[in-house]
C-alpha positions in Angstrom: 20.6 -2.7 -35.6 17.1 -0.6 -35.8 17.1 -1.5 -39.8 17.3 -5.0 -39.3 14.1 -4.6 -36.5 12.2 -3.3 -38.9 13.6 -5.8 -41.9 12.6 -8.4 -39.8 9.0 -7.7 -39.0 8.2 -6.9 -42.8 9.6 -10.1 -43.9 7.4 -12.3 -40.8 4.8 -9.7 -42.4 4.2 -9.1 -38.3 2.1 -6.0 -37.3 4.7 -3.0 -36.6 5.4 -2.0 -32.9 3.9 1.3 -31.6 6.0 4.2 -31.9 6.1 4.3 -27.8 7.6 1.1 -27.8 10.2 1.8 -30.6 11.7 4.5 -29.1 11.8 4.0 -26.1 15.3 5.3 -24.0 18.2 2.9 -23.5 20.5 4.7 -22.3 20.4 6.7 -19.0 21.3 10.2 -21.6 18.0 9.2 -23.4 15.9 9.8 -20.2 14.2 12.8 -20.1 13.0 14.9 -16.6 12.8 12.3 -13.3 15.7 13.7 -11.9 15.3 11.5 -8.5 15.1 8.5 -11.2 18.2 9.7 -12.7 20.4 9.7 -9.5 18.7 6.3 -8.9 20.1 4.5 -12.2 23.0 6.6 -11.9 23.8 4.7 -8.1 22.3 1.3 -9.9 25.0 1.4 -12.6 27.9 1.9 -10.4 26.9 -1.1 -8.2 25.0 0.5 -5.6 21.5 -1.6 -6.1 18.5 -1.2 -4.2 14.6 -2.1 -4.1 13.1 0.6 -5.5 9.4 1.2 -6.3 8.5 3.8 -8.9 5.4 5.4 -8.5 4.5 8.2 -11.3 1.0 8.4 -13.7 0.4 7.1 -17.0 4.1 7.7 -19.3 5.9 9.5 -17.2 8.5 6.3 -17.4 8.4 4.0 -15.5 8.8 1.4 -18.0 11.4 2.9 -20.1 13.6 3.0 -16.4 13.4 -0.5 -16.3 14.1 -0.9 -20.2 17.0 0.8 -19.6 18.2 -1.7 -16.7 17.2 -4.7 -18.7 19.6 -3.4 -21.7 22.6 -2.8 -19.4 22.2 -6.3 -17.0 20.4 -7.9 -20.0 21.9 -11.2 -18.4 20.4 -10.1 -14.8 17.2 -8.6 -15.8 13.5 -10.6 -15.1 10.1 -9.0 -15.7 6.9 -10.1 -14.7 3.7 -8.3 -14.9 1.3 -8.4 -12.4 -1.6 -8.6 -14.6 -0.9 -12.2 -16.5 2.2 -13.5 -13.4 1.5 -14.9 -9.9 2.7 -16.6 -7.5 4.3 -19.5 -9.9 6.5 -16.7 -11.6 7.4 -15.5 -8.4 8.7 -18.9 -7.7 10.5 -19.4 -11.1 12.5 -16.2 -10.7 13.6 -16.9 -6.7 14.9 -20.1 -7.7 16.4 -18.5 -10.9 18.3 -16.4 -8.6 20.1 -19.1 -6.3 22.1 -19.5 -9.2 22.7 -16.5 -9.9 26.4 -14.9 -7.9 25.0 -11.2 -8.6 21.3 -10.6 -7.3 18.5 -10.6 -10.0 16.7 -8.0 -10.9 12.9 -8.2 -11.1 11.3 -5.6 -12.7 7.2 -6.2 -12.1 4.9 -3.5 -13.9 1.8 -2.4 -12.6 2.5 -4.4 -9.1 -0.1 -2.8 -7.0 -2.0 -5.7 -8.6 -0.7 -8.3 -6.7 -2.2 -9.1 -3.9 -1.5 -8.8 -0.1 -0.5 -13.2 -0.7 1.6 -12.6 -3.7 3.1 -9.6 -2.6 4.1 -11.3 0.8 5.8 -14.4 -1.3 7.9 -11.4 -2.7 8.8 -10.0 0.9 11.7 -12.5 2.1 13.6 -12.4 -1.3 13.6 -8.3 -1.0 14.4 -8.9 3.0 17.4 -11.3 2.5 18.5 -9.7 -0.8 18.3 -12.8 -2.8 16.4 -10.3 -5.6 16.4 -6.7 -6.4 13.0 -5.7 -7.1 11.8 -2.8 -9.2 7.8 -2.3 -8.6 6.3 0.1 -10.9 3.0 1.5 -10.2 0.2 4.0 -10.5 -1.1 3.5 -7.9 -0.5 5.5 -4.6 1.9 2.9 -2.9 0.4 3.5 0.9 -2.7 2.4 -0.1 -1.4 -0.5 -2.7 1.5 -2.3 -1.2 1.5 -4.0 2.1 3.5 -2.0 5.1 6.3 -4.8 5.2 6.9 -5.1 2.0 6.7 -0.6 1.5 9.0 -0.7 4.5 12.0 -2.5 2.4 11.8 -0.1 -0.9 12.7 3.3 -1.6 10.4 5.4 -3.5 10.6 7.4 -6.3 7.6 10.0 -7.5 7.7 10.4 -11.0 6.0 13.3 -12.1 4.0 13.9 -15.1 6.8 15.2 -17.5 6.8 19.0 -18.8 5.4 19.8 -22.2 9.3 20.9 -23.4 10.4 17.4 -22.2 7.8 16.0 -24.1 8.6 17.7 -27.2 12.0 17.0 -27.4 10.9 13.5 -27.0 9.1 13.8 -30.0 11.5 15.4 -31.8 14.2 12.8 -30.8 11.5 10.2 -32.4 10.8 11.8 -35.5 15.1 11.9 -35.9 15.4 8.2 -34.8 12.5 6.3 -36.3 12.5 4.8 -40.1 9.3 3.9 -40.3 8.0 7.8 -39.5 11.3 8.8 -41.7 9.4 6.8 -44.5 6.3 8.6 -44.6 7.7 11.6 -46.2 6.0 13.6 -44.1 7.1 16.9 -41.8 5.7 18.4 -38.8 6.1 22.4 -38.0 7.7 22.7 -34.5 4.2 24.4 -33.0 2.3 21.5 -34.6 4.8 18.9 -32.6 4.9 21.1 -29.2 0.3 21.6 -29.6 0.9 17.5 -29.2 3.0 17.7 -26.4 0.9 19.8 -24.7 -2.0 17.7 -25.5 -0.3 14.9 -24.0 -0.9 16.8 -20.7 2.8 14.9 -19.2 2.2 11.8 -20.6 5.4 10.8 -22.6 3.6 7.3 -24.3 0.2 9.0 -24.9 2.1 11.8 -27.0 4.2 9.6 -28.7 1.0 7.5 -29.9 -0.8 10.8 -30.6 2.2 11.7 -33.0 2.3 8.7 -34.8 -1.3 8.7 -34.9 -0.8 12.3 -36.5 1.5 11.1 -39.4 -0.1 8.1 -40.4 -3.2 9.3 -41.3 -2.6 12.7 -42.8 -2.6 13.3 -46.2 -0.7 16.7 -46.4 3.4 16.3 -46.7 3.9 19.0 -44.1 1.8 19.5 -41.1 0.8 22.3 -39.0 -1.8 23.0 -36.1 -5.0 23.4 -38.1 -4.2 20.1 -39.6 -4.7 18.2 -36.5 -6.7 20.5 -34.2 -9.9 17.7 -34.0 -7.1 14.5 -32.9 -5.7 17.1 -30.1 -9.0 17.0 -28.6 -8.2 14.1 -25.7 -10.1 13.5 -22.0 -8.2 14.5 -18.9 -6.4 12.2 -16.9 -8.4 11.0 -14.0 -9.2 7.9 -11.7 -12.4 7.5 -10.4 -10.7 5.7 -7.2 -7.0 7.0 -6.8 -5.2 9.9 -6.0 -6.4 12.2 -8.8 -9.9 11.4 -7.8 -9.5 12.2 -3.7 -6.6 15.2 -4.6 -9.6 16.8 -6.4 -12.1 16.8 -4.7 -10.1 17.9 -1.6 -8.5 20.7 -3.0 -11.9 21.9 -4.2 -12.8 21.7 -0.4 -10.6 23.3 0.9 -11.1 26.6 -1.7 -14.6 26.4 -0.8 -13.6 26.4 2.8 -11.2 29.7 1.8 -14.1 31.0 0.3 -12.1 31.5 -3.3 -15.2 31.2 -5.1 -12.7 31.6 -8.8 -10.4 29.0 -7.2 -13.6 26.7 -6.2 -14.9 26.7 -9.5 -11.3 26.1 -11.3 -11.5 22.5 -9.5 -15.0 22.1 -9.9 -14.3 22.4 -13.5 -11.4 19.8 -13.8 -13.7 17.1 -12.1 -16.8 17.9 -14.6 -14.2 17.6 -17.5 -12.5 14.8 -16.5 -16.1 12.8 -16.5 -15.8 13.1 -12.5 -19.1 11.3 -10.5 -21.6 14.0 -10.2 -23.4 12.6 -7.5 -20.2 12.3 -5.8 -19.3 15.9 -6.1 -22.4 16.9 -4.6 -22.5 14.7 -1.6 -19.2 16.3 -1.0 -20.5 19.4 -1.4 -23.5 18.3 1.1 -20.7 18.0 3.6 -19.0 21.1 3.2 -22.7 22.9 3.4 -22.8 21.3 7.4 -19.4 21.2 8.4 -17.8 24.5 7.1 -21.3 26.9 6.8 -23.4 25.1 8.6 -25.5 27.5 10.8 -23.4 30.4 9.9 -26.1 29.9 6.7 -28.9 27.2 7.1 -29.9 27.9 3.7 -26.7 26.3 2.2 -27.6 23.4 2.8 -30.9 23.4 1.4 -28.9 25.0 -2.1 -27.0 22.3 -2.0 -30.0 19.6 -1.8 -32.0 21.3 -4.5 -29.1 21.4 -6.8 -29.0 17.6 -6.6 -32.4 17.6 -7.3 -31.6 19.7 -10.4 -28.9 17.7 -11.9 -31.0 14.1 -11.2 -33.8 15.8 -13.0 -31.7 17.2 -15.5 -28.3 15.2 -15.9 -25.7 16.1 -17.7 -24.8 18.6 -19.2 -27.8 21.0 -18.5 -28.2 19.7 -15.3 -24.1 20.8 -14.0 -25.0 24.6 -14.2 -26.8 24.1 -11.1 -23.9 22.1 -9.9 -21.8 25.4 -10.2 -24.2 27.2 -9.2 -25.0 26.0 -5.4 -20.6 25.8 -5.5 -20.7 29.5 -5.9 -23.1 29.9 -3.0 -20.6 27.5 -1.2 -17.8 29.9 -1.7 -19.0 32.9 -1.1 -21.6 31.8 2.2 -20.3 33.3 5.8 -18.0 29.8 7.3 -18.3 28.3 10.6 -17.3 25.1 12.0 -18.9 25.0 15.2 -21.1 22.2 14.5 -18.0 20.2 13.4 -16.4 20.8 16.5 -19.9 20.0 18.3 -20.0 17.1 16.5 -16.5 15.6 17.9 -17.7 17.3 21.8 -20.0 14.9 21.5 -18.5 12.2 20.5 -15.8 12.5 23.0 -18.4 13.2 26.1 -19.9 10.0 24.9 -16.9 8.1 24.8 -16.0 9.0 28.1 -19.6 9.2 30.3 -20.7 5.6 28.2 -24.4 5.5 28.4 -25.7 7.0 32.2 -29.8 6.9 32.2 -32.2 9.3 31.5 -33.3 11.3 34.0 -36.3 9.9 35.6 -38.6 13.2 35.1 -38.0 12.8 31.6 -39.1 9.8 31.0 -42.4 8.7 30.3 -44.7 7.4 32.9 -47.6 5.9 30.5 -48.4 3.2 33.2 -49.4 3.1 36.8 -46.3 1.0 38.0 -44.2 3.3 35.9 -46.0 6.5 37.9 -44.9 4.4 41.2 -41.6 4.1 40.1 -41.1 7.8 39.7 -41.2 8.3 36.2 -42.1 11.7 34.8 -42.0 12.8 38.6 -41.0 16.5 39.0 -41.3 17.1 35.0 -42.2 20.8 34.0 -43.8 21.4 30.7 -41.8 24.3 28.8 -44.8 25.7 27.5 -46.9 26.3 30.8 -44.2 27.5 32.9 -43.0 31.5 32.9 -39.0 30.6 32.9 -39.7 27.7 30.0 -38.6 25.1 32.2 -35.2 26.2 33.1 -34.4 24.3 36.3 -35.0 20.9 35.1 -32.3 18.7 34.6 -32.1 17.8 31.2 -28.3 16.0 31.3 -27.6 12.5 33.0 -26.7 12.8 36.3 -22.6 13.1 36.5 -22.8 14.8 32.9 -20.8 18.2 32.8 -23.4 21.3 31.6 -20.0 22.7 29.9 -21.5 24.3 26.9 -20.9 22.2 23.4 -22.3 23.9 20.9 -20.5 27.2 20.7 -22.1 29.6 18.0 -19.5 31.9 16.0 -19.8 35.6 14.9 -20.6 34.5 11.4 -24.0 34.9 9.8 -27.0 33.7 10.9 -24.6 32.1 14.2 -24.1 35.4 15.1 -27.7 35.9 16.1 -28.1 31.9 17.2 -25.4 33.2 19.4 -27.2 35.9 21.1 -30.4 33.4 21.6 -27.9 30.3 22.9 -26.6 32.6 25.3 -29.2 34.5 26.5 -30.6 31.2 27.4 -28.0 29.8 29.5 -27.7 32.9 31.4 -31.0 33.1 32.4 -30.6 29.2 33.2 -27.4 29.7 35.4 -29.8 32.8 37.3 -32.7 30.4 37.8 -30.9 27.6 39.3 -28.4 29.8 41.2 -32.0 31.4 42.6 -33.4 27.9 43.1 -30.5 26.7 44.9 -30.4 29.4 47.3 -34.1 29.0 48.1 -33.6 25.4 48.7 -30.9 26.3 50.8 -33.0 29.1 53.7 -36.0 26.6 53.3 -33.8 23.6 54.3 
């Protein structure tokens, strides 16, 4: 069958499909890794059909799973590409579904590209069981698929393939693919393993790389030294998906935990993958306030300086300043007192609304305002021996509960002593003032 396929391409003078397409699995036994997906296929073949969303990185096997279904159920399988398809294609499939005794299998690749309207068009047909939807996406379904549609699908999360599974896929390709065999070239097991490792869990990428190596080599037997340059490839990353947010999140958590080595590793992962340097620096500015705060006030200044250094120098020279700031943040004493204060202040304002500023604290530039009591009773703190401790600085009805509670970390420990002394003096002075007022009355 394979010989006939290739003979037709040669006779028609058509370009040969890529290796990843030629050796795509057709049977369940050919699918490697992905235990949950295998279990789904076994149930499906036995008649337990259910609509699913296949979610995973490129080259994890989403299209291979669909190809297996197509091979087993060719008469009831329909494929739609979310890149080129739309409402018209959905209607065409659903109309065809009414003619079928068994609900057809509708595979939609890159389903996250469908708009909300297009996804809503699928909903009633999935709900009624008129079609069995098999969607595939590299994007997190929680954000890319509408909640009503997602609630009717089982999500199968595919993980990047292990290097040993990718190596097995490559070995099978060498054993099965006639065009590769016709090159009369071999590759060492070490070379094959290196190709598998370089693909970083992406089987399609590994197969494309293997084909490139085999086609371009001038040697009959290929080993690692012959393919070193070809094995260099960028790390898998995205600028808006899970990799983008997962990496910055784990970097933040490592800095918070003061693990300098882990912090530097995850920072390096982002930089090597091409993450936006300013995006990283913006998060580091947040760390300096949220996780360090007044425990080490210089942390914020260090990160701002690193940002200035990077914008001045650019890549790659300016990246050393980012590493420097990361080390400082990870080693700095930690306190989330400012972050907790922000939450308390927001909660207090939400509960109390917008009470008026006390009259004694308002400016009185006009006679009318003075007659109305503006600025009456205001004490200029610099002229008062007690530092104007008796003044009421909060609006009426707002409790004087402490909002900022410094911790015993770094410079904040000293701030705690200063603030507590001030609060104690204010309480004592207010109590003395109250008793004095009671005696006079």
